[in-house]
DRENDO-1510 file (C-alpha; in Angstrom, 1 decimal, always signed):
<recs>
REC; n; res; u; v; w
REC; 1; MET; +113.9; +112.7; +61.7 .
REC; 2; LEU; +112.8; +109.2; +62.5 .
REC; 3; ALA; +110.5; +109.8; +60.2 .
REC; 4; HIS; +112.2; +111.3; +56.9 .
REC; 5; LEU; +114.6; +108.1; +57.3 .
REC; 6; VAL; +112.3; +105.0; +58.4 .
REC; 7; PRO; +109.0; +103.6; +56.7 .
REC; 8; ALA; +105.8; +104.5; +58.0 .
REC; 9; ALA; +104.5; +100.7; +58.2 .
REC; 10; ALA; +107.4; +101.0; +61.0 .
REC; 11; PHE; +105.7; +103.1; +63.4 .
REC; 12; GLY; +102.7; +101.1; +63.2 .
REC; 13; THR; +104.3; +98.5; +63.7 .
REC; 14; MET; +106.0; +99.6; +67.1 .
REC; 15; GLN; +103.1; +101.3; +67.7 .
REC; 16; ILE; +102.0; +97.6; +68.4 .
REC; 17; VAL; +105.3; +96.7; +70.6 .
REC; 18; GLY; +104.3; +99.4; +72.6 .
REC; 19; VAL; +101.2; +98.1; +73.7 .
REC; 20; LEU; +102.6; +94.6; +74.2 .
REC; 21; ASN; +104.9; +96.2; +76.7 .
REC; 22; GLN; +102.9; +98.0; +78.4 .
REC; 23; GLY; +100.2; +95.5; +78.7 .
REC; 24; ILE; +102.4; +93.3; +79.8 .
REC; 25; ASN; +103.9; +95.3; +82.4 .
REC; 26; SER; +100.4; +96.5; +83.7 .
REC; 27; PHE; +99.3; +93.0; +84.0 .
REC; 28; SER; +102.2; +92.5; +86.4 .
REC; 29; ASP; +102.6; +95.7; +88.1 .
REC; 30; ILE; +103.6; +95.0; +91.7 .
REC; 31; GLY; +103.2; +98.7; +92.4 .
REC; 32; VAL; +106.9; +98.6; +94.1 .
REC; 33; GLY; +107.5; +102.9; +93.3 .
REC; 34; THR; +104.3; +103.6; +94.6 .
REC; 35; ALA; +104.5; +101.6; +98.0 .
REC; 36; ILE; +108.1; +103.4; +98.1 .
REC; 37; ILE; +107.2; +106.6; +97.3 .
REC; 38; LYS; +103.3; +106.9; +99.8 .
REC; 39; ARG; +104.8; +104.3; +103.1 .
REC; 40; LYS; +104.4; +106.1; +106.0 .
REC; 41; GLU; +107.6; +104.8; +107.3 .
REC; 42; GLU; +110.9; +105.8; +105.8 .
REC; 43; PRO; +111.4; +102.4; +103.8 .
REC; 44; ASP; +115.0; +100.5; +105.3 .
REC; 45; GLU; +117.4; +98.4; +103.4 .
REC; 46; ASP; +115.1; +95.2; +104.1 .
REC; 47; PHE; +111.8; +96.7; +102.7 .
REC; 48; ILE; +114.1; +97.6; +99.5 .
REC; 49; ALA; +115.9; +94.9; +98.9 .
REC; 50; THR; +112.8; +92.4; +99.4 .
REC; 51; ALA; +110.8; +95.1; +96.5 .
REC; 52; TRP; +113.9; +95.1; +94.5 .
REC; 53; THR; +114.4; +91.1; +94.6 .
REC; 54; MET; +110.4; +90.9; +93.6 .
REC; 55; GLN; +111.2; +93.6; +90.6 .
REC; 56; VAL; +113.8; +91.1; +89.6 .
REC; 57; ILE; +111.9; +88.2; +89.3 .
REC; 58; ARG; +109.2; +90.0; +87.7 .
REC; 59; GLY; +110.9; +91.4; +85.0 .
REC; 60; ILE; +112.1; +88.3; +84.1 .
REC; 61; VAL; +108.8; +86.6; +84.1 .
REC; 62; ILE; +107.4; +89.5; +82.1 .
REC; 63; GLY; +110.5; +89.2; +79.3 .
REC; 64; ILE; +109.9; +85.7; +79.3 .
REC; 65; VAL; +105.9; +85.7; +79.0 .
REC; 66; GLY; +106.3; +88.7; +76.2 .
REC; 67; MET; +108.9; +87.1; +74.2 .
REC; 68; ILE; +106.0; +83.9; +73.8 .
REC; 69; LEU; +103.1; +86.4; +73.0 .
REC; 70; SER; +105.0; +87.6; +70.1 .
REC; 71; VAL; +104.6; +84.4; +68.0 .
REC; 72; PRO; +100.7; +85.1; +67.8 .
REC; 73; LEU; +100.8; +88.7; +68.1 .
REC; 74; ALA; +103.1; +88.7; +64.9 .
REC; 75; LEU; +100.8; +86.6; +63.3 .
REC; 76; LEU; +97.5; +88.4; +64.0 .
REC; 77; TYR; +99.0; +91.9; +62.6 .
REC; 78; GLN; +100.7; +90.7; +59.5 .
REC; 79; ASP; +99.5; +92.0; +56.5 .
REC; 80; PRO; +101.2; +91.9; +52.2 .
REC; 81; GLN; +103.7; +94.9; +53.3 .
REC; 82; ASN; +104.6; +93.0; +55.9 .
REC; 83; PRO; +104.9; +89.4; +56.5 .
REC; 84; TRP; +105.0; +88.0; +60.3 .
REC; 85; LEU; +108.4; +86.3; +59.5 .
REC; 86; SER; +109.3; +90.0; +59.4 .
REC; 87; LEU; +107.5; +91.0; +62.6 .
REC; 88; LEU; +108.4; +88.3; +64.9 .
REC; 89; PRO; +112.3; +89.2; +65.7 .
REC; 90; VAL; +111.0; +92.7; +66.2 .
REC; 91; PHE; +108.5; +91.5; +68.6 .
REC; 92; LEU; +110.8; +89.2; +70.3 .
REC; 93; ALA; +113.8; +92.2; +70.9 .
REC; 94; SER; +111.5; +94.4; +71.8 .
REC; 95; THR; +110.2; +92.3; +74.9 .
REC; 96; GLY; +113.1; +90.4; +75.8 .
REC; 97; ILE; +114.7; +93.6; +76.8 .
REC; 98; MET; +111.6; +93.8; +79.7 .
REC; 99; ALA; +114.0; +91.3; +81.2 .
REC; 100; VAL; +116.6; +93.8; +81.9 .
REC; 101; THR; +114.5; +96.8; +83.1 .
REC; 102; GLY; +113.9; +94.6; +86.6 .
REC; 103; PHE; +117.5; +95.0; +87.5 .
REC; 104; ASN; +116.8; +98.8; +87.6 .
REC; 105; SER; +117.9; +100.4; +91.3 .
REC; 106; LEU; +115.1; +101.9; +93.1 .
REC; 107; ASN; +116.9; +104.2; +94.5 .
REC; 108; ASN; +114.7; +106.6; +92.2 .
REC; 109; HIS; +112.3; +106.1; +93.7 .
REC; 110; LEU; +113.0; +107.2; +97.0 .
REC; 111; ALA; +114.4; +110.5; +95.2 .
REC; 112; VAL; +111.1; +111.0; +93.6 .
REC; 113; ARG; +109.5; +110.3; +97.9 .
REC; 114; HIS; +112.2; +113.0; +99.2 .
REC; 115; LEU; +111.0; +115.6; +96.0 .
REC; 116; ARG; +114.5; +115.4; +94.3 .
REC; 117; LEU; +113.0; +116.3; +91.2 .
REC; 118; LYS; +116.0; +117.9; +89.6 .
REC; 119; LEU; +117.9; +114.7; +90.0 .
REC; 120; CYS; +115.0; +112.7; +88.2 .
REC; 121; SER; +114.3; +114.8; +85.3 .
REC; 122; ILE; +118.0; +115.0; +84.8 .
REC; 123; PHE; +118.1; +110.8; +84.9 .
REC; 124; ASP; +115.0; +111.2; +83.0 .
REC; 125; ILE; +116.6; +113.3; +80.2 .
REC; 126; CYS; +119.6; +111.6; +80.1 .
REC; 127; ALA; +118.1; +107.9; +79.5 .
REC; 128; GLN; +115.8; +110.0; +76.3 .
REC; 129; VAL; +118.8; +111.9; +75.0 .
REC; 130; ILE; +120.9; +107.9; +74.4 .
REC; 131; GLY; +117.9; +106.5; +73.0 .
REC; 132; LEU; +116.7; +109.3; +70.6 .
REC; 133; VAL; +120.3; +109.4; +69.6 .
REC; 134; ALA; +121.2; +105.6; +69.2 .
REC; 135; GLY; +117.8; +105.7; +67.1 .
REC; 136; VAL; +119.1; +108.3; +64.7 .
REC; 137; VAL; +122.3; +107.3; +64.1 .
REC; 138; ILE; +121.4; +103.2; +63.4 .
REC; 139; ALA; +118.0; +104.4; +61.1 .
REC; 140; TYR; +120.4; +106.5; +59.0 .
REC; 141; TYR; +122.6; +103.6; +58.2 .
REC; 142; THR; +119.5; +100.7; +58.5 .
REC; 143; ARG; +117.0; +102.6; +57.2 .
REC; 144; ASN; +114.2; +100.3; +58.3 .
REC; 145; VAL; +112.6; +99.3; +61.8 .
REC; 146; TRP; +115.3; +98.2; +63.6 .
REC; 147; ALA; +116.4; +101.5; +64.4 .
REC; 148; LEU; +113.5; +102.2; +66.6 .
REC; 149; VAL; +113.6; +98.8; +68.5 .
REC; 150; LEU; +117.1; +99.7; +69.4 .
REC; 151; GLY; +116.3; +102.8; +70.1 .
REC; 152; ASN; +114.3; +101.7; +72.6 .
REC; 153; VAL; +116.7; +99.1; +73.7 .
REC; 154; ALA; +119.4; +101.9; +74.4 .
REC; 155; THR; +116.8; +103.7; +76.2 .
REC; 156; SER; +116.0; +100.5; +78.6 .
REC; 157; LEU; +119.6; +100.0; +78.9 .
REC; 158; SER; +120.7; +103.5; +79.9 .
REC; 159; ARG; +118.0; +104.2; +82.6 .
REC; 160; VAL; +118.7; +100.7; +84.5 .
REC; 161; VAL; +122.7; +102.0; +84.4 .
REC; 162; LEU; +122.2; +105.5; +85.4 .
REC; 163; SER; +119.9; +104.1; +87.9 .
REC; 164; TYR; +122.6; +103.4; +89.6 .
REC; 165; VAL; +124.9; +105.5; +88.4 .
REC; 166; MET; +122.7; +109.3; +89.4 .
REC; 167; PHE; +121.1; +108.0; +92.6 .
REC; 168; PRO; +122.6; +107.4; +96.4 .
REC; 169; GLY; +120.8; +105.2; +98.7 .
REC; 170; PRO; +121.4; +101.5; +100.0 .
REC; 171; MET; +122.7; +98.7; +97.6 .
REC; 172; MET; +120.3; +96.5; +96.0 .
REC; 173; ARG; +120.6; +93.0; +96.7 .
REC; 174; PHE; +118.5; +89.3; +96.8 .
REC; 175; HIS; +116.7; +89.5; +99.9 .
REC; 176; THR; +113.0; +88.6; +101.0 .
REC; 177; ASN; +112.0; +90.0; +103.9 .
REC; 178; PRO; +108.1; +88.1; +105.2 .
REC; 179; GLN; +107.0; +91.2; +106.4 .
REC; 180; ALA; +107.6; +93.6; +103.8 .
REC; 181; ARG; +107.0; +90.8; +101.0 .
REC; 182; LYS; +103.5; +90.8; +103.1 .
REC; 183; GLU; +103.4; +94.8; +102.7 .
REC; 184; LEU; +104.4; +94.1; +98.9 .
REC; 185; LEU; +101.7; +92.1; +98.5 .
REC; 186; GLY; +98.9; +94.0; +100.1 .
REC; 187; PHE; +99.5; +97.0; +98.5 .
REC; 188; ALA; +100.1; +95.7; +94.9 .
REC; 189; ARG; +96.4; +93.7; +94.8 .
REC; 190; TRP; +94.9; +97.1; +93.8 .
REC; 191; ILE; +97.3; +98.7; +92.2 .
REC; 192; MET; +98.3; +95.4; +89.8 .
REC; 193; LEU; +93.9; +95.9; +89.2 .
REC; 194; SER; +94.4; +99.7; +88.9 .
REC; 195; THR; +97.1; +99.5; +86.5 .
REC; 196; LEU; +95.6; +96.7; +84.3 .
REC; 197; LEU; +92.5; +98.7; +83.8 .
REC; 198; THR; +94.4; +102.0; +83.6 .
REC; 199; PHE; +96.7; +100.5; +80.1 .
REC; 200; ALA; +93.4; +98.8; +79.1 .
REC; 201; ALA; +91.3; +101.9; +78.8 .
REC; 202; ALA; +94.2; +104.1; +77.9 .
REC; 203; GLN; +96.2; +101.8; +75.6 .
REC; 204; LEU; +93.3; +99.1; +73.8 .
REC; 205; ASP; +92.5; +101.8; +71.2 .
REC; 206; ARG; +96.1; +101.3; +69.7 .
REC; 207; LEU; +95.5; +97.3; +69.2 .
REC; 208; ILE; +92.0; +98.1; +67.9 .
REC; 209; PHE; +92.8; +100.7; +65.9 .
REC; 210; PRO; +95.1; +99.1; +63.3 .
REC; 211; LYS; +92.2; +96.0; +62.9 .
REC; 212; LEU; +89.3; +98.3; +62.2 .
REC; 213; VAL; +91.9; +100.6; +59.5 .
REC; 214; ASN; +93.9; +97.1; +58.3 .
REC; 215; SER; +96.7; +99.2; +57.6 .
REC; 216; LEU; +99.9; +99.4; +59.8 .
REC; 217; GLU; +100.9; +102.7; +57.9 .
REC; 218; LEU; +97.6; +104.5; +58.2 .
REC; 219; SER; +97.8; +102.9; +61.8 .
REC; 220; ALA; +100.9; +104.6; +61.9 .
REC; 221; MET; +98.9; +108.2; +61.1 .
REC; 222; PHE; +97.4; +107.7; +64.4 .
REC; 223; GLY; +100.7; +107.2; +66.2 .
REC; 224; ILE; +102.1; +110.1; +65.4 .
REC; 225; ALA; +99.2; +112.2; +66.1 .
REC; 226; MET; +98.8; +110.6; +69.5 .
REC; 227; SER; +102.6; +110.5; +70.0 .
REC; 228; PHE; +101.9; +114.5; +70.0 .
REC; 229; SER; +99.0; +114.3; +72.5 .
REC; 230; LEU; +102.2; +112.4; +75.0 .
REC; 231; VAL; +103.5; +115.3; +75.8 .
REC; 232; PRO; +100.6; +117.2; +77.8 .
REC; 233; GLN; +100.1; +113.7; +78.9 .
REC; 234; ASP; +103.5; +112.9; +80.3 .
REC; 235; ILE; +104.3; +116.4; +81.8 .
REC; 236; ILE; +101.4; +116.8; +83.7 .
REC; 237; ASN; +101.7; +112.6; +84.5 .
REC; 238; ARG; +105.3; +113.4; +86.0 .
REC; 239; ILE; +103.8; +116.1; +88.2 .
REC; 240; SER; +100.5; +114.0; +89.3 .
REC; 241; PHE; +103.1; +111.0; +90.4 .
REC; 242; ALA; +106.2; +112.9; +91.3 .
REC; 243; VAL; +105.0; +116.0; +93.4 .
REC; 244; LEU; +100.7; +116.1; +93.8 .
REC; 245; MET; +100.9; +112.7; +94.8 .
REC; 246; PRO; +103.1; +112.7; +97.6 .
REC; 247; ALA; +102.2; +116.3; +99.1 .
REC; 248; LEU; +99.1; +114.9; +99.5 .
REC; 249; SER; +99.8; +111.7; +100.6 .
REC; 250; ARG; +101.8; +113.6; +103.1 .
REC; 251; ALA; +99.4; +116.0; +104.2 .
REC; 252; ARG; +97.0; +113.5; +104.7 .
REC; 253; GLU; +98.8; +111.9; +107.4 .
REC; 254; THR; +97.9; +115.2; +109.5 .
REC; 255; HIS; +94.9; +116.2; +108.3 .
REC; 256; GLU; +92.6; +116.4; +105.4 .
REC; 257; ILE; +93.5; +117.5; +102.5 .
REC; 258; PRO; +92.8; +121.3; +102.5 .
REC; 259; ALA; +90.3; +122.4; +99.8 .
REC; 260; ASN; +91.6; +125.4; +98.8 .
REC; 261; GLN; +95.1; +124.4; +98.5 .
REC; 262; TYR; +94.4; +121.2; +95.9 .
REC; 263; ARG; +91.7; +124.0; +94.4 .
REC; 264; ASP; +95.3; +126.1; +93.8 .
REC; 265; ALA; +97.6; +123.6; +92.9 .
REC; 266; ASN; +94.9; +122.0; +90.1 .
REC; 267; THR; +94.1; +125.1; +88.6 .
REC; 268; ILE; +97.4; +125.8; +87.9 .
REC; 269; ILE; +98.3; +122.1; +86.3 .
REC; 270; LEU; +94.9; +123.2; +84.5 .
REC; 271; LEU; +96.2; +126.5; +83.0 .
REC; 272; VAL; +98.9; +124.5; +82.0 .
REC; 273; ALA; +97.6; +121.8; +80.5 .
REC; 274; GLY; +95.6; +124.3; +78.8 .
REC; 275; LEU; +98.4; +126.3; +77.2 .
REC; 276; MET; +99.9; +123.1; +76.0 .
REC; 277; THR; +97.3; +121.2; +74.7 .
REC; 278; ALA; +95.4; +124.1; +72.3 .
REC; 279; SER; +99.0; +123.9; +71.3 .
REC; 280; LEU; +98.3; +120.6; +70.2 .
REC; 281; ALA; +95.6; +121.8; +67.8 .
REC; 282; ALA; +97.1; +125.4; +67.1 .
REC; 283; ILE; +100.6; +124.8; +65.9 .
REC; 284; VAL; +101.2; +121.2; +65.6 .
REC; 285; PRO; +99.3; +121.0; +61.9 .
REC; 286; GLY; +101.9; +123.4; +60.7 .
REC; 287; PHE; +104.7; +121.9; +62.2 .
REC; 288; ILE; +103.8; +118.6; +60.6 .
REC; 289; ALA; +103.8; +120.0; +57.4 .
REC; 290; LEU; +106.8; +121.9; +57.2 .
REC; 291; ALA; +109.1; +118.8; +59.0 .
REC; 292; TYR; +107.2; +115.5; +58.2 .
REC; 293; PRO; +107.4; +113.6; +54.6 .
REC; 294; ALA; +104.4; +114.0; +52.9 .
REC; 295; LYS; +102.7; +110.0; +53.7 .
REC; 296; PHE; +102.1; +111.8; +57.0 .
REC; 297; GLN; +99.9; +115.0; +56.3 .
REC; 298; PRO; +96.4; +113.1; +57.0 .
REC; 299; ALA; +97.7; +113.2; +60.3 .
REC; 300; ILE; +96.9; +117.0; +60.5 .
REC; 301; ALA; +93.4; +116.2; +60.5 .
REC; 302; LEU; +93.1; +114.2; +63.7 .
REC; 303; MET; +95.2; +117.1; +65.9 .
REC; 304; PRO; +92.0; +118.8; +67.1 .
REC; 305; TRP; +90.4; +115.4; +68.0 .
REC; 306; VAL; +93.3; +114.1; +69.4 .
REC; 307; ALA; +94.3; +117.6; +71.4 .
REC; 308; MET; +91.1; +117.1; +72.9 .
REC; 309; LEU; +91.8; +113.7; +73.8 .
REC; 310; ALA; +94.9; +114.7; +75.6 .
REC; 311; TRP; +92.9; +117.0; +77.5 .
REC; 312; PHE; +90.9; +114.8; +79.3 .
REC; 313; ARG; +93.7; +112.3; +79.9 .
REC; 314; VAL; +95.3; +115.2; +81.5 .
REC; 315; LEU; +92.3; +115.4; +83.8 .
REC; 316; GLN; +92.2; +111.9; +84.7 .
REC; 317; SER; +95.7; +111.9; +85.7 .
REC; 318; THR; +96.2; +114.7; +88.3 .
REC; 319; GLY; +92.2; +112.9; +89.5 .
REC; 320; THR; +93.7; +109.6; +89.6 .
REC; 321; SER; +97.0; +111.0; +91.6 .
REC; 322; THR; +94.0; +112.5; +94.1 .
REC; 323; LEU; +92.7; +110.1; +94.2 .
REC; 324; LEU; +95.5; +107.3; +95.2 .
REC; 325; ALA; +96.6; +110.2; +97.7 .
REC; 326; LEU; +92.7; +109.4; +99.4 .
REC; 327; ASP; +93.6; +106.0; +99.7 .
REC; 328; LYS; +91.1; +105.2; +97.1 .
REC; 329; PRO; +92.1; +103.1; +94.5 .
REC; 330; LYS; +88.8; +101.5; +94.1 .
REC; 331; SER; +87.4; +104.3; +92.7 .
REC; 332; VAL; +90.2; +104.1; +89.8 .
REC; 333; VAL; +89.4; +100.5; +89.1 .
REC; 334; GLY; +85.5; +102.2; +88.7 .
REC; 335; SER; +86.6; +104.6; +86.5 .
REC; 336; ASN; +88.9; +102.1; +84.1 .
REC; 337; VAL; +86.1; +99.3; +84.1 .
REC; 338; ILE; +83.7; +102.2; +83.0 .
REC; 339; LYS; +85.9; +103.7; +80.2 .
REC; 340; LEU; +86.5; +100.4; +78.7 .
REC; 341; ILE; +83.5; +99.3; +78.5 .
REC; 342; ALA; +82.5; +102.6; +76.7 .
REC; 343; LEU; +86.1; +102.1; +74.6 .
REC; 344; VAL; +84.8; +98.9; +73.2 .
REC; 345; ALA; +81.7; +100.0; +72.2 .
REC; 346; PHE; +81.8; +103.6; +71.1 .
REC; 347; MET; +85.5; +103.3; +69.0 .
REC; 348; PRO; +84.0; +100.7; +66.4 .
REC; 349; LEU; +80.7; +102.6; +66.1 .
REC; 350; GLY; +82.1; +105.7; +65.2 .
REC; 351; TYR; +84.6; +104.6; +62.6 .
REC; 352; PHE; +82.0; +102.6; +61.1 .
REC; 353; LEU; +79.4; +105.1; +60.8 .
REC; 354; ALA; +81.8; +107.5; +59.8 .
REC; 355; ARG; +84.0; +105.7; +57.5 .
REC; 356; THR; +84.0; +106.3; +53.6 .
REC; 357; PRO; +84.7; +103.6; +50.4 .
REC; 358; THR; +87.4; +106.5; +49.1 .
REC; 359; ASP; +88.8; +108.2; +51.9 .
REC; 360; PRO; +90.0; +106.6; +55.1 .
REC; 361; VAL; +90.1; +110.1; +56.9 .
REC; 362; PRO; +86.9; +110.1; +58.1 .
REC; 363; GLY; +86.3; +106.8; +59.4 .
REC; 364; MET; +89.4; +107.8; +61.9 .
REC; 365; LEU; +87.5; +110.4; +62.6 .
REC; 366; GLY; +84.8; +109.1; +64.0 .
REC; 367; ALA; +86.9; +106.1; +65.8 .
REC; 368; ILE; +88.3; +109.2; +67.7 .
REC; 369; ALA; +85.1; +110.7; +68.9 .
REC; 370; GLY; +84.1; +107.4; +70.0 .
REC; 371; MET; +87.6; +107.2; +71.9 .
REC; 372; LEU; +87.3; +111.1; +73.5 .
REC; 373; LEU; +83.3; +110.0; +74.4 .
REC; 374; SER; +84.8; +107.0; +76.5 .
REC; 375; ASP; +87.4; +109.7; +78.2 .
REC; 376; ILE; +84.2; +112.3; +78.6 .
REC; 377; ILE; +82.4; +109.4; +80.6 .
REC; 378; LYS; +85.4; +108.1; +82.8 .
REC; 379; GLN; +86.4; +111.5; +83.8 .
REC; 380; ALA; +82.9; +112.6; +84.7 .
REC; 381; TYR; +82.6; +109.5; +87.3 .
REC; 382; ILE; +86.3; +110.5; +88.7 .
REC; 383; MET; +84.7; +114.1; +89.1 .
REC; 384; LEU; +82.0; +112.3; +91.4 .
REC; 385; GLU; +84.4; +110.6; +93.5 .
REC; 386; LEU; +86.3; +113.2; +94.2 .
REC; 387; ARG; +82.8; +115.5; +95.0 .
REC; 388; LYS; +82.4; +112.7; +97.1 .
REC; 389; ALA; +85.8; +113.4; +99.2 .
REC; 390; GLY; +85.2; +117.2; +99.7 .
REC; 391; LEU; +87.7; +118.4; +96.7 .
REC; 392; HIS; +84.9; +120.0; +94.2 .
REC; 393; GLY; +86.1; +120.9; +91.3 .
REC; 394; ILE; +83.6; +119.9; +88.5 .
REC; 395; ARG; +82.5; +123.6; +87.3 .
REC; 396; ARG; +86.2; +124.9; +87.7 .
REC; 397; GLU; +86.9; +122.0; +85.4 .
REC; 398; VAL; +84.2; +122.6; +82.8 .
REC; 399; MET; +84.8; +126.3; +82.8 .
REC; 400; TYR; +88.6; +125.6; +81.8 .
REC; 401; THR; +87.2; +123.2; +79.0 .
REC; 402; LEU; +85.3; +126.1; +77.6 .
REC; 403; TYR; +88.3; +127.9; +77.9 .
REC; 404; LEU; +90.5; +125.3; +75.6 .
REC; 405; LEU; +87.8; +125.2; +73.2 .
REC; 406; ILE; +88.0; +128.8; +72.6 .
REC; 407; ALA; +91.8; +128.2; +71.8 .
REC; 408; ILE; +91.4; +125.1; +69.9 .
REC; 409; THR; +88.1; +127.3; +68.0 .
REC; 410; ALA; +91.2; +130.5; +67.9 .
REC; 411; GLY; +93.4; +128.2; +66.1 .
REC; 412; LEU; +91.6; +126.3; +63.7 .
REC; 413; ALA; +90.3; +129.3; +62.4 .
REC; 414; LEU; +94.3; +130.7; +61.7 .
REC; 415; HIS; +94.7; +127.3; +60.5 .
REC; 416; TRP; +92.0; +127.8; +57.5 .
REC; 417; LEU; +92.7; +131.2; +57.0 .
REC; 418; CYS; +96.6; +130.3; +56.0 .
REC; 419; ALA; +96.0; +127.4; +54.3 .
REC; 420; ARG; +93.2; +129.6; +52.3 .
REC; 421; GLN; +96.2; +132.1; +51.4 .
REC; 422; SER; +98.2; +129.5; +50.7 .
REC; 423; TRP; +101.0; +131.1; +53.5 .
REC; 424; HIS; +103.9; +129.4; +54.7 .
REC; 425; ALA; +103.6; +126.9; +57.7 .
REC; 426; LEU; +105.7; +128.9; +59.9 .
REC; 427; VAL; +103.2; +131.9; +59.3 .
REC; 428; GLU; +100.6; +129.9; +60.6 .
REC; 429; MET; +102.4; +128.2; +62.9 .
REC; 430; THR; +103.5; +131.7; +64.6 .
REC; 431; LEU; +99.9; +133.2; +64.3 .
REC; 432; ALA; +98.6; +129.9; +65.9 .
REC; 433; GLY; +100.8; +130.1; +68.7 .
REC; 434; PHE; +100.5; +133.8; +69.5 .
REC; 435; ALA; +96.8; +133.1; +69.4 .
REC; 436; VAL; +96.5; +130.3; +72.1 .
REC; 437; LEU; +99.1; +132.6; +74.1 .
REC; 438; LEU; +97.1; +136.1; +74.0 .
REC; 439; ILE; +93.8; +134.0; +74.9 .
REC; 440; TYR; +95.5; +132.1; +77.5 .
REC; 441; SER; +97.6; +135.2; +79.1 .
REC; 442; PRO; +94.4; +135.9; +81.5 .
REC; 443; GLY; +94.6; +132.7; +83.4 .
REC; 444; PHE; +97.8; +133.0; +83.6 .
REC; 445; ALA; +98.3; +136.4; +84.8 .
REC; 446; HIS; +96.1; +134.5; +88.0 .
REC; 447; ALA; +98.2; +132.0; +88.2 .
REC; 448; TRP; +101.1; +133.9; +88.7 .
REC; 449; ARG; +99.4; +135.3; +91.9 .
REC; 450; LEU; +99.0; +132.4; +92.9 .
REC; 451; VAL; +102.6; +131.2; +92.5 .
REC; 452; GLY; +105.1; +134.4; +92.1 .
REC; 453; PRO; +105.5; +135.0; +96.1 .
REC; 454; HIS; +106.4; +131.1; +96.3 .
REC; 455; LEU; +109.3; +131.8; +94.1 .
REC; 456; PRO; +112.6; +132.7; +95.3 .
REC; 457; TYR; +113.8; +135.0; +92.7 .
REC; 458; PHE; +110.5; +137.1; +92.3 .
REC; 459; LYS; +108.8; +137.7; +95.0 .
REC; 460; ARG; +109.2; +141.3; +95.3 .
REC; 461; PHE; +107.4; +141.4; +92.2 .
REC; 462; ALA; +104.9; +139.0; +92.8 .
REC; 463; LYS; +101.6; +140.3; +94.5 .
REC; 464; PRO; +99.7; +137.6; +96.4 .
REC; 465; ALA; +95.7; +136.4; +95.4 .
REC; 466; LYS; +93.2; +137.7; +97.4 .
</recs>
């Protein structure tokens, strides 16, 4: 809906704003949420109050820093259609809201600690729906970038309010306990470095890409394609952070993590992620052709490459959560350093090797190929670190990657056939989606044998795996 109401360049602008906000957040992340979830003892009111006070101070500081950085950033990314004076208010409003988000209640992290996942999911859905409705309504009347800005502001404000309304727990108050502060700062040292490098490794491409193509509109094509890839990434990130890491952390308190339980959990995650990722390459091209204006059609050619990017980032998400549960933040830092070096080297190289004077798409594909290579290198490092910890999975991940490639190839073949026959996009989406489901059906039959016996309503139908 927003693509029909807002100029394409607005999405390119918000892509840069999003990276700025995430970068500042990562640079100052003290790991409050992770500290609450991983703490062996139940956090008391003094600990929660100290953590909240530190979070509020951090929020105000990063809001001010973000507004200061808005000036040079608006100058750096100006173009003839978007002079810096028109970008500056957008950057100021988008970064200033970070001062307010520091006032979020920490009771939502306590809910994650206690695996109250239904309540956490309802909280996230409500905040996103409020922001979405606000953005669409504002876009209908303004038809400019402010719809995206104010939609994000509405989401942030609703998260602050709902965090107090929906989650029971201790009252948030200003207080500092020296022992709690020392514990939080000690934990924050590696978390801050790890989060900063994770951001740089995952989001630096969104800063490099606009400068390579020198166009906010082309950058918007890249942003639209990447936004679809966030669907499997966000779902698996939620599972990894809210389920896998707390469960593995608790298991490790009493004994080593059982390799067979890790294998079963990893298998199910790989199947779910593979189905969603294959659907990106198979179904999304038809959806873009059907639902988006013609100006966004170049994003179709990027989807198979973006799907592979999403796959390796999903693998990295589960691997990183497992390493953190094993108290190996140094390994997470190392993986991000390696990816960062590879990204800076291969992304520009891929762009300049593949670009043509008349068509921007080959150069964009070359840049994404460089990104993909850096993700493969990072995942190889993570798998070697997990292998050292006794959690073997290299052969399993290679097998499911080949499984994914077969599904993507089938989807692309159907996309080519439908385009050749000039069939409607709905027919293409239906055929491609059915092909992906058919290819993944044997894997889900195996997953059902693992999961079915543990589901209350389906126990009598499910036979456990041997």
